[in-house]
C-alpha positions in Angstrom: 106.0 136.8 80.3 105.3 133.2 82.0 107.9 131.5 83.4 108.5 127.6 83.1 110.3 125.5 85.3 111.1 122.0 85.1 110.5 120.2 88.5 111.2 116.6 88.9 108.5 114.6 90.5 108.9 110.9 91.8 105.7 108.7 90.3 104.7 107.9 94.0 104.0 111.1 95.0 101.5 111.3 92.2 99.1 108.5 94.4 96.9 110.0 96.7 97.8 109.1 100.3 94.8 110.8 101.8 92.0 108.1 100.9 88.4 107.5 102.4 88.6 105.0 105.2 86.0 102.4 106.5 85.9 102.7 110.2 84.6 98.9 110.7 83.9 96.5 108.5 82.0 93.1 109.8 81.6 90.1 107.4 80.1 87.3 109.5 79.4 84.0 106.9 78.1 80.5 108.3 79.7 77.7 106.5 79.9 73.7 106.5 82.7 72.0 105.9 84.1 68.2 105.1 86.9 66.5 103.7 87.1 65.3 100.3 89.7 63.2 98.5 92.2 64.9 101.3 91.0 68.2 100.5 89.4 70.7 103.1 86.0 72.0 101.4 84.0 74.6 102.4 80.5 75.6 101.6 79.0 79.1 102.2 75.3 78.4 102.5 72.5 79.2 104.5 70.7 76.0 103.6 69.5 73.9 107.0 70.2 70.4 107.4 68.2 67.6 106.2 66.2 65.8 109.0 66.7 62.1 107.3 68.7 60.9 110.2 71.9 60.4 108.5 75.1 60.8 109.8 77.1 63.4 107.9 80.9 64.4 108.1 80.1 67.6 107.7 81.1 70.4 110.2 79.6 73.2 110.6 81.3 77.0 111.5 81.1 80.3 111.6 83.5 83.0 110.4 83.7 86.8 111.7 86.0 89.0 110.1 86.4 92.7 111.3 88.4 95.1 109.3 89.5 98.5 111.0 91.3 101.3 110.0 95.0 101.7 111.0 97.0 105.1 111.2 99.7 105.5 108.6 103.0 104.7 110.3 105.6 107.6 111.3 108.1 106.2 108.6 105.5 106.7 106.6 104.2 110.1 107.2 108.4 111.1 107.0 109.0 109.7 103.9 105.9 111.6 102.3 106.9 115.1 104.1 110.7 114.2 102.4 109.1 113.9 99.1 107.1 117.0 99.7 110.1 119.0 100.9 112.2 117.8 97.9 109.2 119.2 95.4 109.1 122.3 97.1 112.7 123.3 97.0 112.4 122.8 93.1 110.0 125.6 92.8 111.5 129.0 93.1 109.8 131.6 95.6 
């Protein structure tokens, strides 16, 4: 005969903690920027400037963002261990 045991599980324990990680991601974008009506406007484009000799109020820049993984904090690891222990203590051996 099967025996069923009621177990109380916190919702946070249902979310996967070990997820795939990106080792390194690098985003590079060239842009033009100018102030129009007091607001900064960015134009992410790869168009060349026209060589018509007119002076432009547009500045050019380059944005580079690098994303790298970060280890889980010690506090998060302890919190997960605490939830695991609480769950295990509800299940009879």
